[in-house]
KOLGU-4560 file (N, C-alpha, C; in nm, 3 decimals, padded with zeros to 5 digits):
<recs>
<n_xx: 00.085 n_yy: -00.118 n_zz: 00.000 ca_xx: 00.000 ca_yy: 00.000 ca_zz: 00.000 c_xx: 00.089 c_yy: 00.124 c_zz: 00.000 mol: A seq: 1 type: MET>
<n_xx: 00.062 n_yy: 00.215 n_zz: -00.092 ca_xx: 00.145 ca_yy: 00.336 ca_zz: -00.102 c_xx: 00.073 c_yy: 00.455 c_zz: -00.041 mol: A seq: 2 type: THR>
<n_xx: 00.150 n_yy: 00.542 n_zz: 00.017 ca_xx: 00.096 ca_yy: 00.665 ca_zz: 00.075 c_xx: 00.091 c_yy: 00.774 c_zz: -00.032 mol: A seq: 3 type: LYS>
<n_xx: -00.007 n_yy: 00.861 n_zz: -00.027 ca_xx: -00.007 ca_yy: 00.974 ca_zz: -00.121 c_xx: 00.104 c_yy: 01.072 c_zz: -00.084 mol: A seq: 4 type: PRO>
<n_xx: 00.156 n_yy: 01.136 n_zz: -00.184 ca_xx: 00.264 ca_yy: 01.233 ca_zz: -00.163 c_xx: 00.204 c_yy: 01.361 c_zz: -00.105 mol: A seq: 5 type: ASN>
<n_xx: 00.213 n_yy: 01.377 n_zz: 00.026 ca_xx: 00.151 ca_yy: 01.493 ca_zz: 00.091 c_xx: 00.231 c_yy: 01.620 c_zz: 00.068 mol: A seq: 6 type: THR>
<n_xx: 00.358 n_yy: 01.610 n_zz: 00.032 ca_xx: 00.439 ca_yy: 01.730 ca_zz: 00.007 c_xx: 00.393 c_yy: 01.800 c_zz: -00.121 mol: A seq: 7 type: ALA>
<n_xx: 00.344 n_yy: 01.725 n_zz: -00.217 ca_xx: 00.302 ca_yy: 01.785 ca_zz: -00.343 c_xx: 00.161 c_yy: 01.843 c_zz: -00.336 mol: A seq: 8 type: ALA>
<n_xx: 00.085 n_yy: 01.803 n_zz: -00.237 ca_xx: -00.053 ca_yy: 01.851 ca_zz: -00.224 c_xx: -00.050 c_yy: 01.979 c_zz: -00.141 mol: A seq: 9 type: VAL>
<n_xx: -00.105 n_yy: 02.087 n_zz: -00.198 ca_xx: -00.108 ca_yy: 02.214 ca_zz: -00.125 c_xx: -00.254 c_yy: 02.250 c_zz: -00.100 mol: A seq: 10 type: GLN>
<n_xx: -00.283 n_yy: 02.279 n_zz: 00.025 ca_xx: -00.419 ca_yy: 02.313 ca_zz: 00.060 c_xx: -00.453 c_yy: 02.452 c_zz: 00.009 mol: A seq: 11 type: GLU>
<n_xx: -00.583 n_yy: 02.479 n_zz: -00.001 ca_xx: -00.630 ca_yy: 02.603 ca_zz: -00.063 c_xx: -00.584 c_yy: 02.727 c_zz: 00.013 mol: A seq: 12 type: GLU>
<n_xx: -00.583 n_yy: 02.725 n_zz: 00.144 ca_xx: -00.549 ca_yy: 02.842 ca_zz: 00.221 c_xx: -00.402 c_yy: 02.855 c_zz: 00.256 mol: A seq: 13 type: GLY>
<n_xx: -00.321 n_yy: 02.765 n_zz: 00.208 ca_xx: -00.179 ca_yy: 02.764 ca_zz: 00.243 c_xx: -00.103 c_yy: 02.866 c_zz: 00.160 mol: A seq: 14 type: GLU>
<n_xx: -00.012 n_yy: 02.940 n_zz: 00.224 ca_xx: 00.062 ca_yy: 03.045 ca_zz: 00.156 c_xx: 00.175 c_yy: 02.993 c_zz: 00.068 mol: A seq: 15 type: GLY>
<n_xx: 00.212 n_yy: 03.074 n_zz: -00.028 ca_xx: 00.323 ca_yy: 03.043 ca_zz: -00.118 c_xx: 00.420 c_yy: 03.160 c_zz: -00.112 mol: A seq: 16 type: LYS>
<n_xx: 00.532 n_yy: 03.145 n_zz: -00.045 ca_xx: 00.623 ca_yy: 03.258 ca_zz: -00.024 c_xx: 00.677 c_yy: 03.320 c_zz: -00.152 mol: A seq: 17 type: PRO>
<n_xx: 00.700 n_yy: 03.241 n_zz: -00.255 ca_xx: 00.753 ca_yy: 03.297 ca_zz: -00.380 c_xx: 00.655 c_yy: 03.395 c_zz: -00.442 mol: A seq: 18 type: ALA>
<n_xx: 00.526 n_yy: 03.363 n_zz: -00.438 ca_xx: 00.426 ca_yy: 03.454 ca_zz: -00.493 c_xx: 00.412 c_yy: 03.580 c_zz: -00.408 mol: A seq: 19 type: LEU>
<n_xx: 00.429 n_yy: 03.566 n_zz: -00.277 ca_xx: 00.425 ca_yy: 03.683 ca_zz: -00.190 c_xx: 00.538 c_yy: 03.780 c_zz: -00.224 mol: A seq: 20 type: LEU>
<n_xx: 00.657 n_yy: 03.728 n_zz: -00.241 ca_xx: 00.772 ca_yy: 03.813 ca_zz: -00.274 c_xx: 00.755 c_yy: 03.876 c_zz: -00.411 mol: A seq: 21 type: VAL>
<n_xx: 00.709 n_yy: 03.798 n_zz: -00.509 ca_xx: 00.685 ca_yy: 03.852 ca_zz: -00.643 c_xx: 00.582 c_yy: 03.963 c_zz: -00.638 mol: A seq: 22 type: LEU>
<n_xx: 00.475 n_yy: 03.944 n_zz: -00.561 ca_xx: 00.372 ca_yy: 04.046 ca_zz: -00.548 c_xx: 00.425 c_yy: 04.174 c_zz: -00.486 mol: A seq: 23 type: GLY>
<n_xx: 00.504 n_yy: 04.162 n_zz: -00.381 ca_xx: 00.560 ca_yy: 04.280 ca_zz: -00.316 c_xx: 00.652 c_yy: 04.355 c_zz: -00.411 mol: A seq: 24 type: ILE>
<n_xx: 00.734 n_yy: 04.282 n_zz: -00.485 ca_xx: 00.826 ca_yy: 04.348 ca_zz: -00.579 c_xx: 00.750 c_yy: 04.419 c_zz: -00.692 mol: A seq: 25 type: LEU>
<n_xx: 00.643 n_yy: 04.358 n_zz: -00.741 ca_xx: 00.566 ca_yy: 04.422 ca_zz: -00.847 c_xx: 00.493 c_yy: 04.546 c_zz: -00.796 mol: A seq: 26 type: LEU>
<n_xx: 00.439 n_yy: 04.541 n_zz: -00.676 ca_xx: 00.374 ca_yy: 04.659 ca_zz: -00.619 c_xx: 00.474 c_yy: 04.773 c_zz: -00.604 mol: A seq: 27 type: VAL>
<n_xx: 00.591 n_yy: 04.742 n_zz: -00.551 ca_xx: 00.695 ca_yy: 04.844 ca_zz: -00.537 c_xx: 00.738 c_yy: 04.900 c_zz: -00.672 mol: A seq: 28 type: LEU>
<n_xx: 00.751 n_yy: 04.812 n_zz: -00.771 ca_xx: 00.789 ca_yy: 04.857 ca_zz: -00.905 c_xx: 00.681 c_yy: 04.948 c_zz: -00.964 mol: A seq: 29 type: ALA>
<n_xx: 00.555 n_yy: 04.916 n_zz: -00.941 ca_xx: 00.446 ca_yy: 05.000 ca_zz: -00.991 c_xx: 00.445 c_yy: 05.137 c_zz: -00.927 mol: A seq: 30 type: GLY>
<n_xx: 00.466 n_yy: 05.142 n_zz: -00.796 ca_xx: 00.466 ca_yy: 05.270 ca_zz: -00.725 c_xx: 00.586 c_yy: 05.355 c_zz: -00.767 mol: A seq: 31 type: VAL>
<n_xx: 00.704 n_yy: 05.295 n_zz: -00.765 ca_xx: 00.825 ca_yy: 05.369 ca_zz: -00.801 c_xx: 00.820 c_yy: 05.412 c_zz: -00.948 mol: A seq: 32 type: VAL>
<n_xx: 00.779 n_yy: 05.321 n_zz: -01.036 ca_xx: 00.768 ca_yy: 05.355 ca_zz: -01.177 c_xx: 00.666 c_yy: 05.464 c_zz: -01.203 mol: A seq: 33 type: GLY>
<n_xx: 00.554 n_yy: 05.459 n_zz: -01.134 ca_xx: 00.452 ca_yy: 05.563 ca_zz: -01.150 c_xx: 00.501 c_yy: 05.699 c_zz: -01.105 mol: A seq: 34 type: GLY>
<n_xx: 00.570 n_yy: 05.704 n_zz: -00.992 ca_xx: 00.626 ca_yy: 05.831 ca_zz: -00.946 c_xx: 00.738 c_yy: 05.880 c_zz: -01.037 mol: A seq: 35 type: PHE>
<n_xx: 00.817 n_yy: 05.787 n_zz: -01.087 ca_xx: 00.929 ca_yy: 05.824 ca_zz: -01.173 c_xx: 00.879 c_yy: 05.884 c_zz: -01.304 mol: A seq: 36 type: TRP>
<n_xx: 00.776 n_yy: 05.825 n_zz: -01.363 ca_xx: 00.719 ca_yy: 05.878 ca_zz: -01.488 c_xx: 00.643 c_yy: 06.007 c_zz: -01.458 mol: A seq: 37 type: ILE>
<n_xx: 00.563 n_yy: 06.004 n_zz: -01.353 ca_xx: 00.493 ca_yy: 06.125 ca_zz: -01.308 c_xx: 00.365 c_yy: 06.152 c_zz: -01.386 mol: A seq: 38 type: GLY>
<n_xx: 00.279 n_yy: 06.233 n_zz: -01.324 ca_xx: 00.156 ca_yy: 06.278 ca_zz: -01.388 c_xx: 00.055 c_yy: 06.168 c_zz: -01.409 mol: A seq: 39 type: GLY>
<n_xx: -00.038 n_yy: 06.194 n_zz: -01.499 ca_xx: -00.143 ca_yy: 06.099 ca_zz: -01.530 c_xx: -00.092 c_yy: 05.974 c_zz: -01.598 mol: A seq: 40 type: GLY>
<n_xx: 00.010 n_yy: 05.990 n_zz: -01.681 ca_xx: 00.067 ca_yy: 05.874 ca_zz: -01.749 c_xx: 00.133 c_yy: 05.781 c_zz: -01.647 mol: A seq: 41 type: ILE>
<n_xx: 00.201 n_yy: 05.839 n_zz: -01.550 ca_xx: 00.263 ca_yy: 05.758 ca_zz: -01.445 c_xx: 00.161 c_yy: 05.682 c_zz: -01.365 mol: A seq: 42 type: GLY>
<n_xx: 00.046 n_yy: 05.746 n_zz: -01.340 ca_xx: -00.061 ca_yy: 05.678 ca_zz: -01.267 c_xx: -00.113 c_yy: 05.559 c_zz: -01.347 mol: A seq: 43 type: PHE>
<n_xx: -00.138 n_yy: 05.580 n_zz: -01.476 ca_xx: -00.194 ca_yy: 05.473 ca_zz: -01.558 c_xx: -00.092 c_yy: 05.366 c_zz: -01.596 mol: A seq: 44 type: PHE>
<n_xx: 00.036 n_yy: 05.393 n_zz: -01.576 ca_xx: 00.138 ca_yy: 05.290 ca_zz: -01.593 c_xx: 00.157 c_yy: 05.213 c_zz: -01.462 mol: A seq: 45 type: VAL>
<n_xx: 00.159 n_yy: 05.287 n_zz: -01.351 ca_xx: 00.183 ca_yy: 05.224 ca_zz: -01.221 c_xx: 00.066 c_yy: 05.143 c_zz: -01.170 mol: A seq: 46 type: GLY>
<n_xx: -00.057 n_yy: 05.185 n_zz: -01.202 ca_xx: -00.176 ca_yy: 05.115 ca_zz: -01.152 c_xx: -00.185 c_yy: 04.969 c_zz: -01.197 mol: A seq: 47 type: LEU>
<n_xx: -00.173 n_yy: 04.938 n_zz: -01.326 ca_xx: -00.181 ca_yy: 04.796 ca_zz: -01.364 c_xx: -00.066 c_yy: 04.711 c_zz: -01.308 mol: A seq: 48 type: PRO>
<n_xx: 00.052 n_yy: 04.771 n_zz: -01.298 ca_xx: 00.165 ca_yy: 04.695 ca_zz: -01.243 c_xx: 00.141 c_yy: 04.668 c_zz: -01.095 mol: A seq: 49 type: ILE>
<n_xx: 00.090 n_yy: 04.769 n_zz: -01.023 ca_xx: 00.059 ca_yy: 04.752 ca_zz: -00.882 c_xx: -00.053 c_yy: 04.652 c_zz: -00.860 mol: A seq: 50 type: GLY>
<n_xx: -00.156 n_yy: 04.656 n_zz: -00.944 ca_xx: -00.265 ca_yy: 04.559 ca_zz: -00.931 c_xx: -00.219 c_yy: 04.417 c_zz: -00.962 mol: A seq: 51 type: LEU>
<n_xx: -00.131 n_yy: 04.404 n_zz: -01.058 ca_xx: -00.077 ca_yy: 04.271 ca_zz: -01.088 c_xx: 00.004 c_yy: 04.219 c_zz: -00.970 mol: A seq: 52 type: LEU>
<n_xx: 00.081 n_yy: 04.308 n_zz: -00.908 ca_xx: 00.155 ca_yy: 04.269 ca_zz: -00.789 c_xx: 00.063 c_yy: 04.232 c_zz: -00.675 mol: A seq: 53 type: GLY>
<n_xx: -00.046 n_yy: 04.309 n_zz: -00.660 ca_xx: -00.144 ca_yy: 04.279 ca_zz: -00.555 c_xx: -00.209 c_yy: 04.144 c_zz: -00.580 mol: A seq: 54 type: TYR>
<n_xx: -00.234 n_yy: 04.112 n_zz: -00.708 ca_xx: -00.292 ca_yy: 03.982 ca_zz: -00.742 c_xx: -00.199 c_yy: 03.869 c_zz: -00.698 mol: A seq: 55 type: TYR>
<n_xx: -00.070 n_yy: 03.880 n_zz: -00.733 ca_xx: 00.023 ca_yy: 03.774 ca_zz: -00.695 c_xx: 00.039 c_yy: 03.765 c_zz: -00.544 mol: A seq: 56 type: PHE>
<n_xx: 00.039 n_yy: 03.881 n_zz: -00.476 ca_xx: 00.049 ca_yy: 03.881 ca_zz: -00.331 c_xx: -00.070 c_yy: 03.809 c_zz: -00.269 mol: A seq: 57 type: PHE>
<n_xx: -00.191 n_yy: 03.840 n_zz: -00.315 ca_xx: -00.311 ca_yy: 03.777 ca_zz: -00.261 c_xx: -00.320 c_yy: 03.631 c_zz: -00.304 mol: A seq: 58 type: MET>
<n_xx: -00.269 n_yy: 03.597 n_zz: -00.422 ca_xx: -00.267 ca_yy: 03.457 ca_zz: -00.464 c_xx: -00.175 c_yy: 03.376 c_zz: -00.373 mol: A seq: 59 type: LYS>
<n_xx: -00.067 n_yy: 03.437 n_zz: -00.328 ca_xx: 00.021 ca_yy: 03.370 ca_zz: -00.233 c_xx: -00.045 c_yy: 03.350 c_zz: -00.098 mol: A seq: 60 type: GLY>
<n_xx: -00.135 n_yy: 03.442 n_zz: -00.060 ca_xx: -00.204 ca_yy: 03.430 ca_zz: 00.068 c_xx: -00.330 c_yy: 03.343 c_zz: 00.060 mol: A seq: 61 type: LEU>
<n_xx: -00.414 n_yy: 03.370 n_zz: -00.042 ca_xx: -00.547 ca_yy: 03.308 ca_zz: -00.048 c_xx: -00.557 c_yy: 03.189 c_zz: -00.142 mol: A seq: 62 type: LEU>
<n_xx: -00.466 n_yy: 03.176 n_zz: -00.234 ca_xx: -00.475 ca_yy: 03.067 ca_zz: -00.330 c_xx: -00.557 c_yy: 03.105 c_zz: -00.452 mol: A seq: 63 type: GLY>
<n_xx: -00.639 n_yy: 03.015 n_zz: -00.503 ca_xx: -00.707 ca_yy: 03.037 ca_zz: -00.631 c_xx: -00.815 c_yy: 03.144 c_zz: -00.628 mol: A seq: 64 type: PRO>
<n_xx: -00.858 n_yy: 03.190 n_zz: -00.513 ca_xx: -00.964 ca_yy: 03.291 ca_zz: -00.506 c_xx: -00.910 c_yy: 03.433 c_zz: -00.499 mol: A seq: 65 type: ASN>
<n_xx: -00.785 n_yy: 03.453 n_zz: -00.535 ca_xx: -00.724 ca_yy: 03.586 ca_zz: -00.524 c_xx: -00.787 c_yy: 03.686 c_zz: -00.619 mol: A seq: 66 type: ALA>
<n_xx: -00.832 n_yy: 03.642 n_zz: -00.736 ca_xx: -00.886 ca_yy: 03.736 ca_zz: -00.833 c_xx: -01.011 c_yy: 03.806 c_zz: -00.780 mol: A seq: 67 type: TRP>
<n_xx: -01.086 n_yy: 03.742 n_zz: -00.691 ca_xx: -01.206 ca_yy: 03.805 ca_zz: -00.634 c_xx: -01.165 c_yy: 03.923 c_zz: -00.547 mol: A seq: 68 type: ILE>
<n_xx: -01.063 n_yy: 03.906 n_zz: -00.466 ca_xx: -01.015 ca_yy: 04.014 ca_zz: -00.380 c_xx: -00.960 c_yy: 04.129 c_zz: -00.463 mol: A seq: 69 type: GLU>
<n_xx: -00.886 n_yy: 04.100 n_zz: -00.569 ca_xx: -00.830 ca_yy: 04.204 ca_zz: -00.654 c_xx: -00.941 c_yy: 04.280 c_zz: -00.726 mol: A seq: 70 type: VAL>
<n_xx: -01.043 n_yy: 04.211 n_zz: -00.773 ca_xx: -01.155 ca_yy: 04.277 ca_zz: -00.839 c_xx: -01.228 c_yy: 04.368 c_zz: -00.741 mol: A seq: 71 type: ALA>
<n_xx: -01.246 n_yy: 04.325 n_zz: -00.617 ca_xx: -01.310 ca_yy: 04.410 ca_zz: -00.516 c_xx: -01.229 c_yy: 04.537 c_zz: -00.493 mol: A seq: 72 type: ASN>
<n_xx: -01.099 n_yy: 04.524 n_zz: -00.480 ca_xx: -01.014 ca_yy: 04.641 ca_zz: -00.458 c_xx: -01.013 c_yy: 04.734 c_zz: -00.579 mol: A seq: 73 type: GLU>
<n_xx: -01.013 n_yy: 04.679 n_zz: -00.699 ca_xx: -01.013 ca_yy: 04.761 ca_zz: -00.820 c_xx: -01.139 c_yy: 04.847 c_zz: -00.828 mol: A seq: 74 type: LEU>
<n_xx: -01.253 n_yy: 04.790 n_zz: -00.796 ca_xx: -01.377 ca_yy: 04.864 ca_zz: -00.808 c_xx: -01.402 c_yy: 04.955 c_zz: -00.689 mol: A seq: 75 type: PHE>
<n_xx: -01.319 n_yy: 04.948 n_zz: -00.586 ca_xx: -01.330 ca_yy: 05.042 ca_zz: -00.474 c_xx: -01.241 c_yy: 05.163 c_zz: -00.493 mol: A seq: 76 type: GLN>
<n_xx: -01.164 n_yy: 05.171 n_zz: -00.600 ca_xx: -01.076 ca_yy: 05.287 ca_zz: -00.625 c_xx: -01.158 c_yy: 05.411 c_zz: -00.649 mol: A seq: 77 type: LEU>
</recs>
C-alpha cells in the first residue's frame, strides 16, 4: 500500500512565499515607476503593475480565489 505524496498537495489556504515576494516586488515597481514617470501617465502605468503585484500577493495568501479580492479592490478605487 502506497501513501499519497503529501508534500506535493497544497491546501487552498496555504501560503506560497515565492508569490508573496513577487507580489511585493511588483507593487513596489508599480509605485516607483509611477512616481518616476509622473503625472497621469505615471498613474496609468503604475496602476496595472501595482494591481498585478497585488494579485500575486493575494494569490500567495489566499490561493485560487485571489482574483475576487483584486476585483473588489479595483472597483473600490
